[in-house]
C-alpha positions in Angstrom: 27.7 -3.4 -0.6 26.0 -0.2 -1.6 23.9 1.1 -4.5 25.4 3.8 -6.6 22.1 5.8 -6.1 20.0 5.2 -3.0 17.2 4.7 -3.1 16.9 3.5 -6.7 13.6 4.6 -8.2 12.2 2.2 -10.7 9.0 2.2 -12.7 7.3 -0.3 -15.0 5.1 0.8 -17.9 3.6 -0.8 -21.0 0.4 -1.8 -22.6 -2.1 -4.0 -20.7 -0.9 -7.6 -21.0 2.8 -6.8 -21.5 3.7 -8.7 -18.3 4.4 -5.8 -15.9 3.1 -7.6 -12.8 5.1 -10.8 -13.5 8.3 -8.9 -14.0 7.8 -6.7 -10.9 7.4 -9.9 -8.9 10.5 -11.4 -10.4 12.7 -8.3 -9.9 11.4 -8.0 -6.3 12.4 -11.6 -5.6 15.8 -11.1 -7.1 16.4 -8.0 -5.0 15.6 -9.9 -1.8 18.6 -12.2 -2.4 21.2 -9.5 -1.5 18.7 -8.4 1.2 17.9 -5.0 -0.3 15.0 -3.2 1.3 12.3 -2.8 -1.4 9.2 -0.6 -1.3 6.5 -1.3 -3.9 3.9 1.2 -5.0 1.1 1.2 -7.5 0.4 4.3 -9.4 -3.3 3.9 -9.5 -3.7 2.9 -5.9 -1.1 5.1 -4.2 -0.7 8.1 -6.4 -3.8 8.9 -8.5 -6.0 11.6 -7.1 -9.7 10.5 -6.4 -9.3 7.2 -8.3 -12.7 5.7 -7.3 -14.6 8.9 -8.2 -12.8 9.2 -11.6 -13.5 5.5 -12.4 -17.1 5.8 -11.3 -17.8 9.0 -13.4 -16.1 7.5 -16.4 -18.1 4.3 -16.1 -21.4 6.3 -15.8 -20.6 8.7 -18.6 -19.0 6.3 -21.1 -20.6 3.0 -20.1 -18.6 -0.1 -20.8 -17.7 -2.9 -18.5 -15.4 -2.9 -15.5 -12.8 -5.3 -14.3 -9.8 -7.1 -15.8 -10.3 -9.1 -18.9 -9.2 -12.7 -19.1 -9.1 -15.1 -22.1 -12.2 -17.0 -20.9 -13.9 -13.8 -19.7 -13.3 -10.8 -22.0 -14.6 -7.4 -21.1 -15.3 -4.3 -23.2 -14.0 -1.3 -21.3 -14.6 2.3 -22.2 -12.2 4.6 -20.3 -8.7 5.5 -21.5 -9.5 4.1 -25.0 -12.1 6.9 -25.5 -10.1 9.9 -26.5 -12.5 12.6 -27.6 -11.0 16.1 -27.4 -13.4 17.3 -24.6 -12.5 14.2 -22.5 -8.8 15.0 -22.9 -9.5 18.6 -21.8 -11.4 17.3 -18.8 -8.7 14.8 -17.9 -5.8 17.3 -18.2 -6.1 18.9 -14.8 -6.1 15.5 -13.2 -2.9 14.6 -14.9 -1.3 17.6 -13.3 -2.8 16.7 -9.9 -1.4 13.1 -10.3 2.1 14.5 -11.2 2.1 16.7 -8.1 0.8 13.7 -6.0 3.6 11.6 -7.4 6.1 14.1 -6.1 4.7 13.8 -2.6 4.4 10.0 -2.7 8.1 9.6 -3.8 9.3 12.0 -1.1 7.3 10.1 1.5 8.6 6.7 0.2 12.2 7.9 0.4 11.8 8.9 4.1 11.3 5.2 4.9 14.9 4.7 3.7 14.5 1.8 1.3 17.2 0.6 -1.1 14.8 0.4 -4.0 11.4 1.8 -4.8 9.4 0.0 -7.5 6.3 1.6 -9.1 3.7 -0.5 -11.0 2.9 2.1 -13.7 4.0 5.7 -13.5 3.2 9.2 -14.9 4.2 8.0 -18.3 1.0 5.9 -18.4 -1.0 9.1 -18.1 1.1 11.2 -20.4 0.8 8.6 -23.2 -2.9 9.5 -23.5 -2.2 13.1 -24.3 -2.5 13.8 -28.1 0.8 14.1 -30.0 0.3 17.6 -31.4 2.2 20.8 -30.5 -0.1 21.6 -27.6 0.1 18.0 -26.4 3.9 17.9 -26.6 4.1 21.1 -24.5 1.8 19.4 -21.9 3.9 16.3 -22.0 7.2 18.2 -21.4 5.6 20.1 -18.6 4.3 17.0 -16.8 7.7 15.3 -17.2 9.4 18.3 -15.5 6.9 18.2 -12.6 7.2 14.5 -12.0 10.4 13.0 -10.5 12.2 11.0 -13.1 13.0 7.4 -12.1 16.6 6.1 -12.3 15.2 3.3 -14.5 11.9 3.5 -16.3 11.2 0.1 -17.8 8.9 0.1 -20.8 7.9 -3.4 -21.5 7.2 -3.9 -25.1 4.7 -6.5 -26.3 3.0 -7.6 -29.5 -0.5 -6.0 -29.3 -2.3 -9.1 -30.6 -0.6 -11.3 -27.9 -1.1 -8.8 -25.2 -4.8 -8.4 -26.1 -5.3 -12.1 -26.1 -3.9 -12.3 -22.6 -6.0 -9.4 -21.3 -9.0 -8.8 -23.7 -10.2 -5.4 -22.4 -9.6 -2.9 -25.3 -10.0 -2.9 -29.1 -6.9 -4.0 -30.9 -6.6 -0.7 -32.8 -6.5 1.2 -29.5 -3.8 -1.2 -28.1 -1.7 -0.6 -31.2 -2.0 3.1 -30.9 -1.3 3.0 -27.2 1.9 1.1 -27.9 3.0 3.7 -30.4 2.2 6.5 -27.9 4.6 5.0 -25.5 7.4 4.9 -28.1 6.7 8.6 -28.9 7.5 9.4 -25.3 11.0 8.0 -25.5 12.2 11.1 -27.3 11.0 13.3 -24.4 11.9 11.0 -21.6 15.4 9.5 -22.1 15.1 7.5 -18.9 12.6 5.2 -20.6 14.2 1.9 -21.3 12.4 -0.3 -23.8 12.6 -4.0 -23.0 11.9 -6.1 -26.1 9.3 -8.9 -26.1 10.6 -12.3 -25.2 10.1 -15.2 -22.9 9.4 -14.5 -19.2 13.0 -15.6 -18.4 14.6 -13.5 -21.2 12.8 -10.4 -20.2 13.6 -10.9 -16.6 17.3 -11.4 -17.4 17.4 -8.1 -19.4 15.7 -6.2 -16.6 18.3 -7.5 -14.1 21.1 -6.6 -16.4 19.9 -3.1 -16.8 19.5 -2.8 -13.0 23.1 -4.1 -12.4 24.5 -1.3 -14.7 23.4 1.1 -12.0 24.8 -0.9 -9.2 28.1 0.0 -7.5 29.8 -2.3 -4.9 31.8 -0.5 -2.3 33.9 -3.7 -1.5 34.6 -4.4 -5.2 32.8 -7.8 -5.1 30.8 -9.2 -8.0 27.2 -8.1 -8.4 24.9 -9.6 -5.7 22.3 -10.1 -8.5 24.6 -12.1 -10.8 23.5 -15.4 -9.4 20.0 -14.5 -8.3 17.3 -16.8 -9.7 13.9 -15.4 -8.9 11.1 -17.9 -8.6 9.1 -18.4 -11.7 5.8 -16.5 -11.7 3.3 -17.4 -14.4 2.7 -14.7 -17.0 
């Protein structure tokens, strides 16, 4: 049994609280059933240039709290939700550095000869912050050309109110705009595949279906994922 494209490069994007971590875990579990070799990477940890320095400078300049918000312990962060023009200008070179770093990371990951590479977030999560004006659209197109396009770029949609309740980190108005910014990218990046909101099981099933569309079995057998039942992971 072989994959039509090997390795298959997959990315997960979406607003905070859309269930990316849960769905990555479920897909990974399903891919282990046919014994695919899976390599997982996180955009912020494995790709972003000088992440600690950037986070520290942002915290000192803009203030706000750090950490991941929870329903019982909300936080008020001030980083990507602050989009003043001079901050966008200062961040722009780093977006290019991140895109170039992504090229290197993907090349290095492919050398380990996995069947599937899964990214938790991708360059789309940076591009979504660029203003949707004519200059911003030029910058978006340029970064999309620099970065390697995944075979499947899952965009997990979510209701902003529900997502914010799960991870109370950013103002609801920003989360709504962030969601719209992702949708605006779909016209420039046709590889982006929107997965509609639903139960954990429904979303997982749709993700598996889309993966199977890109699967080719050399022996003509049925899909090895057809009967896969990944263990339930709480949202």
